[in-house]
ZABA-495016 format. One record per residue (C-alpha): residue number from 1; residue in three letters; x, y, z. Coordinates in steps of 0.25 Angstrom, whole numbers. Layout:
n	res	X	Y	Z
NUM	ALA	X	Y	Z
...
***
This chain:
n	res	X	Y	Z
1	MET	225	326	-292
2	GLN	231	334	-281
3	ASP	218	341	-278
4	THR	211	328	-278
5	ALA	221	322	-268
6	ALA	220	334	-259
7	ALA	205	333	-259
8	VAL	205	318	-256
9	LEU	216	319	-245
10	GLY	209	331	-239
11	GLN	197	323	-235
12	THR	198	321	-220
13	ASN	190	321	-207
14	PHE	199	332	-201
15	THR	191	343	-195
16	PRO	194	356	-188
17	PHE	192	349	-175
18	ASP	203	340	-178
19	TRP	212	352	-181
20	VAL	209	357	-167
21	ILE	214	344	-161
22	VAL	227	344	-169
23	LEU	230	359	-165
24	VAL	227	357	-150
25	TYR	237	345	-150
26	LEU	247	353	-157
27	SER	246	365	-147
28	ILE	248	355	-136
29	SER	261	350	-142
30	LEU	266	365	-143
31	VAL	262	368	-128
32	ILE	270	356	-124
33	GLY	282	360	-132
34	LEU	282	374	-125
35	PHE	279	368	-111
36	VAL	291	358	-111
37	ARG	301	369	-116
38	LYS	305	372	-101
39	TYR	311	359	-99
40	VAL	321	360	-110
41	VAL	334	365	-104
42	ASP	345	357	-111
43	MET	347	347	-122
44	SER	345	335	-113
45	ASN	331	340	-111
46	TYR	328	345	-125
47	ILE	332	333	-132
48	GLY	331	322	-121
49	ALA	320	327	-112
50	GLY	329	326	-100
51	ARG	331	311	-102
52	ALA	319	308	-94
53	ILE	310	301	-103
54	GLY	304	288	-97
55	THR	299	275	-103
56	CYS	285	279	-105
57	LEU	287	293	-110
58	GLY	299	288	-119
59	ILE	289	278	-126
60	ALA	279	289	-128
61	THR	288	299	-134
62	MET	296	289	-142
63	THR	283	284	-148
64	GLY	278	298	-150
65	THR	290	302	-158
66	GLU	292	289	-166
67	MET	277	288	-169
68	GLY	276	302	-176
69	LEU	267	306	-187
70	VAL	278	303	-198
71	THR	278	289	-192
72	VAL	263	287	-193
73	MET	264	293	-207
74	TYR	275	284	-213
75	SER	270	272	-206
76	ALA	256	274	-212
77	GLN	263	276	-225
78	LYS	269	262	-224
79	GLY	256	256	-220
80	PHE	250	262	-232
81	THR	260	257	-241
82	GLY	264	244	-235
83	GLY	252	239	-227
84	PHE	253	230	-215
85	ALA	267	226	-219
86	ALA	271	240	-214
87	PHE	269	234	-200
88	HIS	283	228	-200
89	ILE	288	242	-197
90	ALA	281	243	-184
91	LEU	284	229	-180
92	VAL	299	230	-182
93	ALA	299	244	-175
94	GLY	292	238	-162
95	ILE	301	226	-162
96	VAL	314	233	-163
97	THR	311	244	-153
98	PHE	307	233	-143
99	LEU	320	226	-145
100	VAL	328	239	-144
101	GLY	320	242	-131
102	ILE	324	228	-125
103	SER	339	229	-129
104	GLY	341	244	-127
105	PHE	348	243	-141
106	ILE	355	256	-144
107	VAL	345	265	-136
108	ALA	348	261	-122
109	LYS	363	262	-124
110	LEU	361	276	-130
111	ARG	353	280	-118
112	ASP	364	276	-109
113	THR	374	285	-116
114	GLU	366	297	-111
115	VAL	366	304	-125
116	LEU	356	313	-131
117	THR	357	309	-145
118	ILE	363	298	-154
119	PRO	374	306	-160
120	GLU	378	310	-146
121	TYR	381	295	-143
122	TYR	390	295	-156
123	GLU	399	305	-149
124	LYS	399	298	-136
125	ARG	402	285	-142
126	PHE	411	289	-154
127	ASP	415	304	-157
128	ARG	409	318	-160
129	LYS	410	317	-175
130	THR	401	304	-175
131	ARG	391	312	-166
132	ILE	391	323	-176
133	LEU	389	314	-188
134	GLY	379	306	-181
135	GLY	371	319	-178
136	ILE	372	323	-193
137	MET	367	310	-198
138	LEU	356	309	-188
139	ALA	351	323	-191
140	LEU	352	321	-206
141	GLY	345	308	-206
142	GLY	335	312	-195
143	ILE	331	325	-201
144	LEU	329	319	-215
145	ASN	321	308	-208
146	MET	311	318	-203
147	GLY	311	326	-215
148	LEU	297	321	-220
149	PHE	291	320	-206
150	LEU	284	334	-207
151	LYS	279	332	-220
152	VAL	273	318	-217
153	GLY	266	323	-204
154	SER	260	334	-212
155	ILE	255	325	-222
156	PHE	247	318	-211
157	ILE	241	331	-206
158	VAL	237	336	-220
159	GLY	232	323	-224
160	VAL	223	320	-211
161	THR	218	334	-210
162	GLY	215	335	-225
163	LEU	225	347	-227
164	SER	231	339	-238
165	ALA	221	346	-247
166	GLN	228	359	-245
167	GLY	242	360	-253
168	TRP	247	369	-242
169	ALA	244	360	-230
170	LEU	257	351	-230
171	PRO	268	362	-229
172	ILE	259	370	-219
173	VAL	256	358	-210
174	MET	271	354	-211
175	SER	276	368	-206
176	THR	265	369	-195
177	LEU	269	356	-189
178	LEU	284	359	-190
179	ILE	282	372	-182
180	LEU	274	365	-171
181	VAL	285	354	-169
182	LEU	296	364	-170
183	VAL	290	372	-159
184	TYR	288	362	-148
185	THR	300	354	-151
186	THR	310	365	-151
187	LEU	304	370	-138
188	GLY	303	357	-130
189	GLY	313	348	-136
190	MET	312	333	-131
191	PHE	303	337	-119
192	SER	293	342	-129
193	VAL	295	330	-138
194	VAL	293	320	-126
195	VAL	280	327	-121
196	THR	273	328	-134
197	ASP	277	314	-139
198	TYR	271	308	-126
199	ILE	258	316	-130
200	GLN	259	312	-144
201	PHE	261	298	-141
202	VAL	248	297	-134
203	VAL	240	305	-144
204	LEU	246	298	-156
205	SER	245	284	-151
206	MET	230	285	-148
207	GLY	228	292	-161
208	LEU	234	281	-170
209	LEU	227	270	-162
210	VAL	214	277	-164
211	ALA	216	279	-179
212	THR	220	265	-181
213	GLY	208	259	-174
214	ILE	199	268	-183
215	ALA	206	264	-195
216	ILE	204	250	-192
217	GLN	189	253	-191
218	PHE	188	262	-203
219	ILE	195	253	-213
220	GLY	192	239	-207
221	TRP	203	229	-201
222	ASP	201	218	-211
223	HIS	200	228	-223
224	LEU	214	233	-219
225	PHE	221	220	-221
226	GLU	212	216	-233
227	THR	216	228	-241
228	VAL	231	227	-238
229	ALA	231	213	-242
230	SER	223	215	-255
231	GLN	231	228	-259
232	MET	245	225	-253
233	GLY	246	210	-253
234	SER	256	203	-244
235	ALA	265	216	-245
236	GLY	255	223	-236
237	PHE	258	213	-224
238	ASP	272	208	-227
239	PRO	283	218	-226
240	LEU	293	208	-231
241	THR	286	205	-244
242	ALA	294	209	-257
243	GLU	281	215	-263
244	GLY	278	225	-252
245	ASN	284	239	-248
246	PHE	294	233	-237
247	GLY	302	220	-238
248	THR	313	214	-230
249	GLU	323	225	-231
250	TYR	312	235	-227
251	VAL	308	227	-215
252	LEU	323	227	-210
253	TRP	324	241	-212
254	MET	312	244	-204
255	ALA	317	235	-193
256	PHE	329	244	-192
257	THR	323	258	-195
258	ALA	309	257	-188
259	GLY	314	247	-178
260	LEU	328	250	-173
261	VAL	331	264	-178
262	SER	317	270	-174
263	CYS	319	266	-160
264	ALA	334	265	-157
265	ILE	342	274	-167
266	TRP	332	285	-171
267	PRO	335	297	-163
268	THR	320	301	-160
269	ALA	318	288	-153
270	VAL	332	287	-147
271	ALA	330	301	-141
272	ARG	319	294	-132
273	ALA	329	284	-127
274	LEU	340	294	-124
275	ALA	330	303	-117
276	ALA	325	291	-108
277	LYS	329	289	-93
278	ASP	338	277	-95
279	SER	341	266	-105
280	THR	331	257	-97
281	THR	320	267	-100
282	VAL	325	266	-115
283	ARG	323	251	-116
284	LYS	309	252	-110
285	GLN	305	263	-119
286	TYR	309	256	-131
287	MET	303	243	-127
288	LEU	290	249	-124
289	SER	291	258	-137
290	SER	292	247	-146
291	VAL	277	245	-147
292	SER	275	260	-150
293	PHE	286	259	-161
294	MET	279	248	-167
295	VAL	265	255	-166
296	ARG	270	268	-172
297	PHE	272	261	-185
298	LEU	261	251	-184
299	VAL	249	260	-182
300	PRO	252	270	-193
301	ASN	255	258	-202
302	PHE	241	253	-200
303	LEU	235	267	-203
304	GLY	243	267	-216
305	ILE	237	254	-219
306	ALA	223	259	-216
307	ALA	225	271	-225
308	PHE	229	261	-236
309	VAL	217	253	-235
310	TYR	207	264	-233
311	ILE	213	272	-245
312	SER	214	260	-254
313	THR	200	254	-251
314	GLN	191	265	-245
315	ALA	195	278	-250
316	PRO	195	279	-265
317	ASP	198	294	-266
318	LEU	211	291	-257
319	LYS	214	279	-265
320	ALA	215	287	-278
321	LEU	226	296	-271
322	PHE	234	285	-264
323	PHE	233	274	-275
324	PRO	230	282	-288
325	GLY	234	270	-297
326	GLU	244	269	-308
327	GLY	249	283	-313
328	GLY	243	291	-301
329	GLN	251	297	-290
330	ALA	247	293	-276
331	VAL	246	303	-265
332	ASN	257	302	-254
333	ASN	253	290	-246
334	LEU	256	297	-233
335	TYR	243	304	-234
336	ALA	236	290	-233
337	MET	235	288	-218
338	PRO	231	303	-215
339	ALA	220	302	-226
340	LEU	215	289	-219
341	LEU	214	296	-205
342	GLY	208	309	-211
343	ARG	196	301	-216
344	MET	195	290	-206
345	LEU	196	298	-192
346	PRO	184	306	-188
347	PRO	186	321	-184
348	GLY	192	323	-170
349	LEU	199	310	-170
350	LEU	206	314	-183
351	GLY	211	326	-176
352	LEU	216	318	-164
353	ILE	223	308	-173
354	SER	229	320	-181
355	ALA	234	326	-168
356	ALA	241	313	-164
357	MET	247	312	-178
358	ILE	252	327	-177
359	ALA	257	323	-163
360	ALA	265	312	-169
361	PHE	271	321	-179
362	MET	275	331	-169
363	SER	281	321	-160
364	THR	290	315	-171
365	HIS	295	329	-176
366	ASP	298	334	-162
367	SER	307	322	-159
368	TYR	314	322	-172
369	LEU	316	337	-173
370	LEU	322	336	-159
371	ALA	331	324	-162
372	TRP	337	329	-174
373	SER	339	343	-169
374	SER	346	338	-156
375	VAL	355	329	-164
376	ILE	360	341	-173
377	THR	362	349	-160
378	GLN	368	339	-151
379	ASP	376	330	-161
380	ILE	380	340	-172
381	ILE	380	354	-168
382	ALA	384	353	-154
383	PRO	396	343	-157
384	LEU	401	352	-168
385	ARG	402	365	-159
386	ASN	415	368	-152
387	GLU	407	374	-140
388	ALA	397	366	-132
389	MET	382	370	-134
390	SER	374	374	-122
391	PRO	361	367	-119
392	ALA	353	379	-124
393	ALA	361	380	-137
394	ARG	358	365	-140
395	ILE	343	367	-138
396	LYS	343	379	-147
397	CYS	351	372	-157
398	THR	342	360	-157
399	ARG	330	369	-158
400	ILE	336	376	-170
401	CYS	338	362	-176
402	ILE	324	358	-174
403	VAL	319	370	-182
404	ALA	328	367	-193
405	ILE	325	353	-194
406	GLY	310	356	-194
407	LEU	312	366	-206
408	TYR	320	355	-213
409	ILE	309	345	-212
410	LEU	298	355	-217
411	TYR	307	357	-229
412	TRP	310	342	-231
413	GLY	296	338	-230
414	LEU	291	347	-241
415	ALA	303	345	-250
416	TYR	306	330	-249
417	LYS	300	322	-262
418	GLY	304	308	-259
419	ARG	294	297	-261
420	ASP	299	288	-249
421	ASP	289	283	-239
422	ILE	291	291	-226
423	TRP	296	280	-218
424	ASP	306	275	-228
425	TYR	311	290	-230
426	MET	313	291	-214
427	ALA	320	277	-214
428	VAL	330	281	-224
429	THR	333	295	-219
430	GLY	334	290	-205
431	ALA	344	280	-210
432	ILE	354	291	-213
433	TYR	355	292	-198
434	PHE	351	279	-191
435	THR	359	269	-200
436	GLY	372	275	-196
437	SER	367	278	-181
438	PHE	363	263	-179
439	ALA	377	258	-183
440	VAL	384	269	-174
441	LEU	375	266	-162
442	LEU	376	251	-163
443	GLY	391	252	-164
444	GLY	393	263	-154
445	LEU	384	257	-143
446	TYR	388	242	-145
447	TRP	401	241	-152
448	LYS	413	247	-144
449	ARG	422	247	-157
450	ALA	413	256	-164
451	SER	421	268	-169
452	SER	418	283	-171
453	THR	423	281	-186
454	GLY	413	269	-188
455	ALA	402	277	-182
456	PHE	405	289	-190
457	MET	405	281	-203
458	ALA	392	273	-199
459	LEU	385	286	-197
460	LEU	389	292	-211
461	SER	384	279	-218
462	GLY	370	282	-214
463	ILE	369	293	-225
464	PHE	368	281	-235
465	ALA	354	279	-231
466	VAL	349	292	-238
467	THR	350	284	-251
468	GLY	337	277	-247
469	LEU	329	289	-249
470	GLY	321	290	-262
471	PRO	326	303	-268
472	VAL	341	299	-265
473	GLN	339	286	-272
474	ALA	333	293	-284
475	LEU	345	302	-284
476	LEU	354	290	-283
477	GLY	346	281	-293
478	TRP	345	271	-282
479	ASN	333	262	-279
480	VAL	336	255	-266
481	SER	326	254	-255
482	GLY	327	263	-242
483	GLU	327	251	-233
484	ARG	339	244	-241
485	ILE	347	257	-240
486	GLY	344	258	-225
487	LEU	348	244	-222
488	ALA	361	246	-230
489	THR	364	259	-223
490	VAL	362	252	-209
491	LEU	372	241	-213
492	LEU	382	251	-219
493	SER	382	259	-206
494	LEU	384	246	-198
495	VAL	396	242	-207
496	ILE	402	255	-207
497	MET	401	257	-192
498	VAL	408	243	-190
499	VAL	419	245	-201
500	GLY	422	259	-197
501	SER	423	256	-183
502	LEU	433	244	-186
503	LEU	441	252	-196
504	PHE	441	265	-188
505	PRO	441	262	-173
506	ASP	441	273	-163
507	ARG	455	275	-157
508	ALA	453	268	-144
509	GLU	442	261	-137
510	ALA	446	270	-125
511	ASP	442	282	-133
512	GLN	427	277	-133
513	PRO	418	283	-122
514	VAL	418	274	-109
515	GLU	403	270	-111
516	ASN	406	263	-124
517	GLN	418	254	-119
518	ASN	414	240	-116
519	MET	401	241	-123
520	PRO	394	227	-125
521	GLN	393	221	-139
522	LEU	380	222	-147
523	ALA	377	207	-145
524	GLU	379	208	-130
525	GLU	370	221	-129
526	LEU	359	214	-137
***
């Protein structure tokens, strides 16, 4: 059975010429990483690009990061399993990002504080122990969150190139890609990230648009809707229906995670706000980025739907693998979209699209590696030291952390055996950090009575979100949906922040930093 599956998945239009295109692109990225190294002189340049990112470049680099290959893969997976109903994720992401841009909610105030990281704000508003705990929770949730990125990206590459027919291909591709990302991220820092993200934004946008147009012609517009309607029913169009894969709780969870968290709480997106020229630039950046935040889910959703229709109606050999019937074991549906592209796109164009996807893979990994490693250096190691760290020591420590995190994600990608959908896995692991962080940022920025004890307790409460993971639930004997666990953790963190602050207030309002006195209330701000 495994030999048959490998042979079927190995049927692709990928040629040696396509490999040349991919290798040339990767070489260009490495050259950029080496070239921008000379601009890195301190931590502000290394993780903040000198705070000189304007509106247009900020939009491009934010989209390049957030529309990574893992985004394309998990969004395609949602389209494959949920049909057009998966479009609700894109819709709420675009709407919420636009509202954050208009109001400047959280991100504009954070930029005004002149901090480099979110945990740095915790110390500025509360105290050092809150910063250290915030850094630990952020690093824990963030590193777990990206644990499957490398594997998912490599699945795309071996799937679209036909290397899936070789048993050794996946770990070799994972190792090779990791080395490439580590080299130019450790050398260039945020300068490397920003420059390469801009290039990748252009390449990836064009590649996905071309692939979408070809998919419509290849399968047929009417056939797409007819097949989803006949095989999924109303659940393929209505995300609120009880018979589908989503439901009301899931839609609310997406409004919070794919919407608010993705743009205003998640460090890789907030890093662009903190690197912007000023808060006015931040607002413009988010308002204009709202379209790209929606498209980054929408287009891959559509490609996943196209893969479902093609496999179920036009490719009987693939249908036997992905829909084997009762008693059979289906192939991992992450291979569905790469299988479609490998058979649908002609040689040459397939290489260009693959290069765009690999570009997306690299743009996400460089930003995530830099975000988590800088948090460990700036918000955990440096505050715990008795002596101040020099800029050179901070950069060196950050680079060491980048390599260590890279080795972890290689191990975790090979070892993790959970059956969660990739997007649901990411939402749950990320919730370890962002549920508590949301409560602390909301209280710290908009409520003058928020206390350091309340913030500390709220951050700790985020660890409850880990119970939403499949292996953890199996261990505990639970059967509670990840979205329900997530929403409950958000509410728990908010309640703990309020109750903890009221029961354990800071000793005197005068002890609070000057910039936090006389803050407007949340209602006035909105």
